C-alpha positions in Angstrom: 8.1 -3.8 55.8 11.6 -2.8 54.9 10.4 -0.5 52.2 8.5 1.5 54.8 11.4 1.6 57.4 14.2 2.8 55.2 12.5 6.1 54.2 11.6 6.8 57.8 15.2 6.2 59.0 16.5 8.5 56.2 14.2 11.2 57.3 15.3 10.9 61.0 19.0 10.9 60.1 18.7 14.0 57.9 16.7 15.8 60.6 19.2 14.9 63.3 22.2 16.3 61.3 20.4 19.5 60.5 19.3 20.1 64.1 22.8 19.5 65.6 24.5 21.7 63.1 22.0 24.5 63.5 21.9 24.3 67.3 25.7 24.2 67.6 26.1 27.4 65.6 23.4 29.1 67.6 24.8 28.0 70.9 28.3 29.2 70.2 27.2 32.5 69.0 24.8 33.1 71.9 27.4 32.2 74.5 30.1 34.5 73.1 27.7 37.5 72.9 25.5 37.1 75.9 25.1 40.4 77.9 24.7 40.2 81.7 24.4 42.9 84.3 26.8 43.5 87.2 24.2 42.3 89.7 23.7 39.1 87.8 27.4 38.6 87.5 27.9 39.1 91.2 25.1 36.6 92.1 26.6 34.1 89.7 30.0 34.5 91.3 28.4 34.1 94.8 26.6 30.9 93.8 29.8 29.5 92.4 28.7 29.4 88.8 32.2 30.3 87.5 35.4 28.7 88.6 37.8 31.6 87.7 37.5 35.2 86.5 39.9 36.3 83.7 40.3 39.9 82.9 41.1 40.4 79.1 41.2 44.2 78.8 40.0 47.4 80.6 36.4 46.9 79.6 35.7 43.3 79.2 35.9 40.3 81.6 35.3 36.6 80.9 34.0 33.7 83.0 36.4 30.9 82.5 36.6 27.3 83.7 39.1 24.5 83.1 36.7 22.7 80.8 35.0 25.7 79.2 36.8 28.7 77.8 33.7 30.3 76.4 33.0 33.8 77.9 30.3 36.0 79.0 30.6 39.7 77.9 30.1 42.2 80.7 28.5 45.6 80.5 30.1 49.0 81.2 29.1 49.0 84.9 31.8 46.4 85.6 34.6 48.5 84.1 35.7 49.9 87.5 35.4 46.6 89.2 37.5 45.1 86.4 40.2 47.7 86.8 40.3 47.2 90.6 40.6 43.4 90.3 43.4 43.8 87.8 45.3 46.2 90.1 44.7 44.3 93.3 45.7 40.9 92.0 48.2 42.0 89.4 46.3 40.2 86.6 47.8 40.7 83.2 45.6 41.6 80.2 44.8 39.2 77.3 45.8 36.2 79.4 44.3 32.8 78.5 44.0 29.7 80.7 47.4 28.4 81.3 49.5 27.2 84.1 50.8 30.8 84.6 47.1 31.9 85.1 46.6 29.2 87.7 49.7 30.3 89.6 48.5 33.9 89.5 45.2 32.9 91.0 46.9 30.9 93.8 49.1 33.9 94.5 46.1 36.1 94.7 44.5 33.9 97.2 47.6 33.9 99.3 47.8 37.6 99.2 44.2 38.1 100.2 42.5 35.2 102.1 39.1 36.8 101.5 39.4 36.0 97.8 37.5 32.7 97.3 37.1 30.6 94.2 36.2 27.1 93.3 39.1 25.1 91.9 36.7 22.6 90.4 34.7 23.1 87.3 31.1 23.9 88.1 29.3 22.7 84.9 26.0 20.9 84.4 25.8 17.2 83.6 26.6 16.4 80.0 23.2 15.1 79.3 21.5 18.3 80.4 23.4 20.1 77.7 21.7 17.9 75.0 18.1 18.3 76.3 17.3 21.1 73.9 18.7 19.1 71.0 16.7 16.0 72.0 13.5 17.9 72.6 13.7 19.6 69.3 14.6 16.3 67.6 11.5 14.6 69.1 9.2 17.4 68.0 10.7 17.3 64.5 10.3 13.6 64.2 6.7 13.7 65.3 6.0 16.4 62.7 7.7 14.5 60.0 5.8 11.3 61.0 2.5 13.1 60.4 3.7 14.4 57.1 4.9 10.9 56.1 1.6 9.4 57.2 -0.3 12.0 55.2 1.8 11.2 52.2 1.2 7.5 52.7 -2.6 8.2 52.9 -2.3 10.0 49.5 -0.5 7.0 48.2 -3.3 4.8 49.2 -5.7 7.1 47.4 -3.5 6.5 44.3 -3.7 2.8 44.8 -7.4 2.4 44.1 -6.5 0.1 41.2 -5.1 -2.5 43.6 -7.4 -5.5 44.2 -9.1 -5.8 47.5 -9.4 -9.6 47.3 -8.6 -11.5 50.5 -6.2 -14.4 50.2 -7.0 -17.5 52.2 -4.3 -20.1 52.3 -4.2 -23.5 54.0 -5.1 -23.2 57.6 -6.3 -25.4 60.6 -9.8 -24.0 60.4 -10.3 -24.8 56.7 -13.7 -25.9 55.4 -14.0 -29.3 53.6 -16.7 -31.3 51.9 -17.4 -32.9 55.3 -18.8 -29.6 56.5 -21.3 -29.4 53.6 -24.5 -31.4 53.6 -27.6 -31.7 51.5 -25.7 -31.0 48.3 -24.3 -34.4 47.2 -24.7 -33.8 43.5 -23.1 -30.4 43.8 -20.1 -31.9 45.6 -19.7 -34.5 42.9 -19.5 -31.8 40.3 -16.9 -29.9 42.3 -14.8 -32.9 43.1 -13.5 -32.8 39.5 -12.2 -29.3 40.1 -10.5 -30.5 43.3 -9.0 -33.5 41.5 -7.6 -31.4 38.7 -6.0 -29.1 41.1 -4.4 -31.9 43.1 -3.4 -34.2 40.2 -3.6 -32.3 36.9 -1.5 -35.0 35.1 -4.3 -37.5 35.5 -6.6 -35.3 33.4 -4.2 -33.9 30.9 -3.1 -37.4 29.9 -6.7 -37.9 28.6 -6.6 -34.6 26.8 -9.0 -33.0 29.3 -8.8 -29.3 30.2 -9.8 -27.9 33.5 -13.0 -25.8 33.4 -12.2 -22.0 33.3 -15.0 -21.0 35.5 -17.7 -22.5 37.7 -20.9 -20.6 38.4 -22.9 -21.5 41.5 -26.6 -20.6 41.0 -29.3 -20.9 43.6 -31.6 -19.1 46.1 -30.0 -17.2 49.0 -28.9 -19.4 51.9 -28.4 -22.6 50.0 -24.7 -22.8 50.7 -23.0 -21.4 47.5 -20.3 -19.6 49.4 -19.7 -22.6 51.7 -19.3 -24.9 48.7 -16.6 -22.5 47.2 -14.7 -22.5 50.5 -14.9 -26.3 50.7 -13.3 -26.6 47.3 -10.4 -24.4 48.4 -10.1 -26.4 51.6 -10.1 -29.8 49.8 -7.6 -28.7 47.1 -5.2 -27.0 49.5 -4.6 -24.1 47.1 -4.7 -20.3 47.6 -8.2 -18.9 47.6 -8.8 -15.3 46.6 -12.2 -14.1 47.8 -13.9 -10.9 46.6 -17.5 -9.6 46.1 -18.8 -8.1 43.0 -19.4 -4.7 44.6 -15.7 -4.5 45.6 -14.8 -3.8 42.0 -17.0 -0.8 41.6 -15.7 2.6 42.8 -16.4 6.3 42.3 -13.6 6.8 39.8 -14.0 5.5 36.3 -11.6 2.7 35.3 -10.8 1.6 38.9 -12.9 -1.6 38.5 -11.1 -2.7 35.4 -7.8 -2.0 37.1 -8.8 -4.1 40.1 -9.8 -7.0 37.8 -6.3 -6.9 36.1 -4.5 -6.7 39.5 -6.6 -9.6 40.9 -5.7 -11.9 38.0 -2.1 -10.9 38.0 -1.9 -11.9 41.7 -3.7 -15.1 40.9 -1.2 -16.0 38.2 1.7 -15.5 40.6 0.0 -17.9 43.1 -1.3 -20.5 40.5 -2.7 -23.0 40.9 -5.4 -21.1 42.8 -9.1 -20.2 42.9 -10.7 -16.9 42.5 -14.1 -16.7 44.1 -16.4 -13.7 43.2 -19.5 -13.6 45.4 -22.6 -11.8 44.2 -21.2 -11.6 40.7 -24.4 -10.0 39.4 -23.1 -6.7 40.9 -20.7 -6.4 38.0 -21.9 -9.1 35.6 -25.3 -7.7 34.7 -26.4 -7.7 31.0 -24.7 -4.9 29.1 -27.0 -2.2 27.7 -29.4 -2.8 30.6 -28.7 0.6 32.2 -29.9 4.1 31.2 -27.2 5.9 29.3 -24.3 4.8 27.1 -22.0 1.8 27.4 -19.1 3.6 29.1 -20.2 3.4 32.7 -17.9 2.0 35.3 -19.7 -1.3 35.7 -19.7 -2.2 32.0 -15.9 -1.4 31.8 -15.3 -3.7 34.7 -17.4 -6.5 33.1 -15.5 -6.1 29.8 -12.2 -6.5 31.6 -13.4 -9.5 33.4 -14.5 -11.1 30.1 -11.1 -10.5 28.6 -9.2 -11.9 31.6 -11.4 -15.1 31.7 -11.0 -15.9 28.0 -8.8 -13.5 26.1 -5.5 -13.7 24.3 -3.6 -14.1 27.6 -3.9 -17.5 29.2 -4.7 -18.0 32.9 -3.4 -21.6 33.3 -4.1 -23.0 36.8 -6.5 -20.2 37.7 -10.1 -21.3 38.3 -12.8 -18.7 38.6 -15.7 -19.5 40.9 -18.7 -17.2 41.2 -22.0 -17.3 43.1 -25.3 -15.5 42.3 -29.0 -15.9 42.9 -29.9 -13.9 39.7 -28.3 -15.8 36.8 -31.2 -14.5 34.6 -29.7 -11.0 34.5 -26.1 -12.0 33.8 -24.5 -11.0 30.5 -24.7 -13.8 28.0 -21.0 -13.4 27.1 -20.2 -14.2 30.8 -22.1 -17.5 30.6 -20.8 -18.9 27.3 -18.4 -21.8 27.1 -14.9 -20.9 27.6 -15.7 -18.6 30.5 -18.2 -20.1 33.0 -18.0 -23.5 31.4 -20.0 -25.2 34.2 -23.1 -24.0 36.0 -24.0 -25.8 39.2 -27.5 -25.2 40.5 -27.5 -25.3 44.3 -31.1 -26.0 45.2 -32.9 -26.0 48.6 -32.3 -29.4 50.3 -34.8 -32.2 50.4 -35.8 -34.1 53.5 -32.6 -36.1 53.6 -30.5 -33.1 53.0 -32.2 -31.1 55.7 -31.6 -34.0 58.1 -27.9 -34.1 57.3 -27.7 -30.3 57.6 -29.4 -30.4 61.0 -26.8 -33.0 62.2 -23.9 -30.8 61.1 -25.2 -27.6 62.8 -26.2 -29.4 66.0 -23.1 -31.5 66.4 -21.7 -29.0 69.0 -25.0 -28.6 70.9 -26.5 -30.5 73.7 -29.7 -32.2 72.4 -32.2 -34.0 74.5 -33.1 -37.6 73.7 -36.5 -36.7 72.3 -35.0 -34.6 69.4 -35.2 -36.5 66.2 -33.2 -35.2 63.2 -35.6 -36.9 60.8 -38.7 -35.3 62.4 -37.0 -31.9 62.3 -36.4 -32.4 58.6 -40.0 -33.2 58.0 -41.2 -30.1 59.9 -38.8 -27.8 58.0 -40.1 -28.1 54.5 -38.8 -25.2 52.4 -35.9 -24.4 54.7 -32.4 -23.9 53.3 -29.1 -24.4 55.0 -29.0 -20.9 56.5 -32.5 -21.3 57.9 -31.5 -24.6 59.6 -28.4 -23.0 61.1 -30.5 -20.2 62.4 -33.0 -22.7 63.7 -30.4 -24.6 65.8 -29.0 -21.3 67.2 -32.5 -20.0 68.1 -33.3 -23.4 69.8 -30.0 -23.1 71.9 -30.9 -19.5 72.9 -34.5 -20.7 73.9 -33.0 -23.5 76.1 -30.7 -21.1 77.9 -33.6 -18.6 78.4 -35.7 -21.4 79.9 -32.8 -22.5 82.2 -32.5 -25.9 80.6 -29.4 -28.1 80.4 -30.4 -29.6 77.0 -32.3 -28.6 73.9 -35.6 -30.4 73.8 -38.0 -31.0 70.9 -40.2 -28.2 72.2 -37.4 -25.6 71.7 -36.9 -27.0 68.2 -40.6 -26.6 67.4 -40.8 -23.1 68.8 -37.7 -22.1 66.9 -39.2 -23.4 63.6 -42.1 -21.1 64.0 -39.8 -18.3 65.2 -37.7 -18.5 62.1 -40.7 -18.6 59.8 -42.8 -15.8 61.4 -40.7 -14.0 63.9 -40.9 -13.9 67.8 -44.2 -14.1 69.7 -45.5 -10.8 71.1 -47.2 -12.1 74.3 -46.9 -8.7 76.0 -48.9 -7.1 73.3 -52.2 -6.0 74.8 -55.1 -6.9 72.4 -58.7 -5.7 73.0 -61.3 -8.4 73.4 -63.1 -7.3 70.2 -59.9 -7.4 68.2 -58.9 -10.8 69.7 -62.3 -12.2 68.8 -61.8 -11.0 65.2 -58.4 -12.7 64.9 -59.7 -15.9 66.4 -62.5 -16.2 63.8 -60.2 -15.1 61.0 -57.6 -17.8 61.7 -60.4 -20.4 62.4 -61.8 -19.6 58.9 -58.3 -20.2 57.3 -58.0 -23.5 59.1 -61.5 -24.9 58.4 -61.4 -24.0 54.7 -57.9 -25.7 54.3 -59.2 -28.8 56.1 -62.3 -28.9 53.9 -60.5 -28.7 50.5 -59.0 -31.8 49.1 -55.8 -30.3 47.6 -54.8 -28.0 50.5 -51.9 -28.9 52.8 -52.7 -30.2 56.3 -53.0 -27.7 59.2 -50.2 -28.1 61.7 -50.7 -25.1 64.0 -53.2 -22.3 64.6 -52.4 -19.3 66.9 -53.9 -15.9 67.7 -50.7 -14.7 69.5 -49.2 -11.8 67.5 -46.0 -12.8 65.8 -43.9 -10.7 63.5 -46.3 -8.4 61.7 -49.3 -10.6 61.9 -52.0 -10.7 64.6 -52.2 -14.5 64.3 -51.3 -17.3 61.9 -52.4 -20.7 60.5 -49.5 -23.0 59.5 -50.0 -25.7 56.8 -47.2 -28.0 55.7 -47.3 -30.5 52.8 -47.0 -34.2 53.4 -44.7 -34.6 50.5 -42.2 -32.3 48.8 -42.8 -31.1 45.3 -41.5 -28.3 43.1 -44.6 -28.3 40.9 -48.2 -27.5 41.7 -51.3 -28.5 40.0 -54.2 -26.3 38.9 -56.5 -27.6 41.6 -53.8 -27.0 44.3 -53.5 -23.3 43.3 -57.2 -22.7 43.2 -57.7 -24.4 46.6 -54.8 -22.4 48.0 -56.5 -19.2 46.8 -59.8 -20.3 48.4 -58.1 -21.1 51.7 -56.4 -17.7 51.8 -59.9 -16.1 51.5 -61.2 -18.2 54.4 -60.2 -15.6 57.0 -62.0 -12.8 55.3 -65.1 -15.0 54.7 -65.2 -15.9 58.4 -65.2 -12.2 59.4 -68.0 -11.5 56.9 -70.1 -14.5 58.1 -69.8 -14.0 61.8 -69.1 -10.3 62.4 -71.0 -9.0 59.3 -68.1 -6.9 58.2 -64.5 -7.2 56.9 -61.3 -5.7 58.4 -58.0 -4.4 57.1 -56.4 -7.6 58.6 -57.1 -9.4 55.3 -55.0 -7.0 53.2 -52.0 -9.4 53.2 -54.3 -12.3 52.2 -55.7 -10.3 49.3 -52.2 -9.4 48.0 -51.0 -13.0 48.2 -54.2 -14.4 46.5 -53.9 -11.8 43.7 -50.3 -12.8 43.0 -51.2 -16.5 42.8 -54.1 -15.6 40.5 -51.9 -13.6 38.2 -49.4 -16.4 38.0 -52.2 -18.8 37.3 -53.3 -16.7 34.2 -50.1 -15.1 32.9 -47.2 -17.5 33.8 -48.6 -21.0 34.1 -51.2 -20.7 31.3 -53.9 -22.5 33.4 -56.9 -20.4 32.5 -58.8 -22.1 29.7 -60.3 -18.9 28.1 -56.8 -17.5 27.6 -54.9 -20.6 27.1 -51.2 -21.6 27.5 -49.6 -18.3 26.6 -46.8 -16.7 28.7 -47.7 -13.2 29.7 -45.0 -12.5 32.3 -45.2 -8.8 32.1 -48.7 -8.9 33.5 -47.6 -10.6 36.7 -45.9 -7.5 38.2 -42.3 -8.7 37.7 -39.5 -6.2 37.8 -38.8 -4.1 34.7 -35.2 -4.3 33.5 -34.4 -0.7 32.8 -32.7 -0.1 29.4 -34.0 -3.4 28.0 -37.6 -3.7 29.0 -38.5 -0.1 29.9 -39.1 1.0 26.3 -40.3 -2.4 25.1 -44.1 -2.6 24.2 -46.4 -5.3 25.6 -46.6 -8.5 23.8 -50.4 -8.3 23.7 -53.1 -5.8 22.9 -55.2 -3.7 25.3 -58.2 -6.0 24.5 -56.1 -9.0 25.6 -55.1 -7.1 28.7 -58.7 -6.7 29.5 -59.2 -10.4 29.2 -56.4 -11.0 31.7 -57.9 -8.6 34.2 -61.3 -10.3 33.8 -59.8 -13.8 34.3 -58.0 -12.7 37.5 -61.1 -11.1 38.8 -63.1 -14.2 38.1 -60.7 -16.5 40.0 -60.6 -14.2 43.0 -64.4 -13.8 43.1 -65.1 -17.6 42.8 -62.6 -18.3 45.6 -64.2 -15.8 47.9 -67.7 -17.2 47.3 -66.5 -20.8 47.7 -64.8 -20.0 51.0 -67.9 -18.3 52.4 -70.1 -21.3 51.3 -67.7 -23.8 53.1 -67.9 -21.8 56.3 -71.7 -21.5 56.2 -71.9 -25.3 56.0 -69.5 -25.7 59.0 -70.5 -22.7 61.1 -70.7 -24.6 64.3 -67.2 -25.9 63.9 -66.1 -22.3 63.3 -67.6 -21.2 66.6 -66.1 -24.1 68.5 -62.7 -23.5 67.1 -62.8 -19.7 67.8 -63.9 -20.4 71.4 -61.0 -22.8 72.0 -58.5 -20.3 70.4 -59.8 -17.6 72.6 -59.2 -19.8 75.6 -55.9 -21.5 74.6 -54.5 -18.9 72.2 -52.6 -21.6 70.3 -53.4 -25.2 69.3 -51.6 -27.9 67.5 -52.6 -29.8 64.3 -53.9 -32.7 66.4 -56.0 -30.5 68.5 -57.4 -28.8 65.5 -58.4 -32.1 64.0 -60.2 -33.0 67.2 -62.2 -29.8 67.1 -63.0 -30.2 63.4 -64.4 -33.7 64.3 -66.7 -32.3 67.0 -64.7 -31.6 70.2 -65.7 -28.4 72.0 -64.2 -26.1 74.7 -66.3 -27.8 77.3 -64.9 -31.1 76.4 -61.3 -29.7 76.9 -62.2 -28.2 80.3 -63.7 -31.5 81.4 -60.6 -33.3 80.3 -58.4 -30.9 82.2 -60.5 -31.3 85.3 -60.2 -35.0 85.1 -56.4 -34.8 84.8 -56.1 -32.3 87.6 -58.8 -32.9 90.2 -57.0 -30.9 92.9 -57.1 -27.7 90.8 -60.7 -28.4 89.8 -61.8 -28.5 93.4 -60.1 -25.3 94.2 
């Protein structure tokens, strides 16, 4: 702050000196040579502007006061008046203000009582004399301020090489391991980093060295950034946070300069942690872009590699980074000595989701019917960010429904809302379109229930939600990261259940099945090209055929690993899987056509049913049975 104040004060002082000197000279000169007319002079005399009149010679008169001996030069019209005054009052020429002059004026007044003059000095207040100076000084300061601000702005433009990392030091709102749930193994890995920062002697005695870098790898929303913050909070050390895109600028060389500045700042604050979020923005594999190796991103990556493990040591500086695309990072960045430790932050299991739900709901009013374990079972596939959003959506729904607590119903509605988006109950659907959606979703549900390896149906709805006209939710009974051949084939068949129902009942198919076709095709491609499950082709990885992204500069010019004849076999295999699934779904619905009609009728009436209700309909319950049940429970309404 002092560095900024001193230049400003120097500017102001210099301006003030110049203004006062310039204005003083101008003022003196203007007063000594100011021409006034006889009428103006007479008016000024009548108004008492001047205390005394002093005649200097035959053609010049001066206005004089006891405090001001500056004069005002008269024009030639006053020559006669001047001579008469001199003659009448016996004024001597070239007289200055002295006691003799005062005596002469007194004598003149005694000689002629009509002669009046003010013996007091009639001068403006002292501060009014400085108003022009002050006004000009203020204007000059304002102008110089804008000039200085512009210069400072240009200075910022020249400071592109400065790091934009934010420094977080110990604070009351720090995040600790207690705020992280569902990542017990990940926290164990990071506890060593915390222990080394707190008590480095304990590790150095054993000859252990602190890891240079820790790379957190995992899908979006699994808590990678939160884990990094918790490490800084537990260790109580400075925490530099920056994103990979902050290094990249328009000008070449700025990213490398920012990396150098970041590590210089970190060394001055060691021990500390540098956290680079989304490191894939600057850490992509070199040579993966179109053009030479001199682009800005690669220069930034080269400087980062040197800083992490070059000739200069960075003792006490730990680099943490997070990415969900570790497969595209440069191998030099992942070798030992740079990112020594890779921690995979995976989506939480049932126990982890239960603990995460407890953390995010600890400041919310939950009803007694809310079970964290049940919520965990219903949120298969959710990550930490999804559960946080779920709790917030449930709180908003409770407020919208004017409730004092969050009940299990708000939790269930929020789960579907997070997965598929909000319901569009105001959307007006034509009866024909509504019937089409009802049979489409009924087809999905019945095929899923009829196949052994499909997940159980938990909800069926024909209310538009998100971009879909309806939906059929299935959730697995147990969690698994691997899927069998039969599961994938049954899943593809279930996906074609909606299209098969349209074909069976309505005799035609609609564009509503386009999303189903795309999803089924992707599964079939993976079945053939990635998982090696198609017997005629065998266990060969053919990833390029699955529509994965092409990595420009590395894969764009690379040829296929198989011939055109083999590509034809892949196309034939995918077509065969899709065709067989479509035929099988149609056969299942033909055998259960009455159940299909019953389910569609209930959906048209209720619009949304639970998994338990679907099971009842699948086992024979009809819409008439539901109406009779409702009449029995509400006889008053039935009579009306």
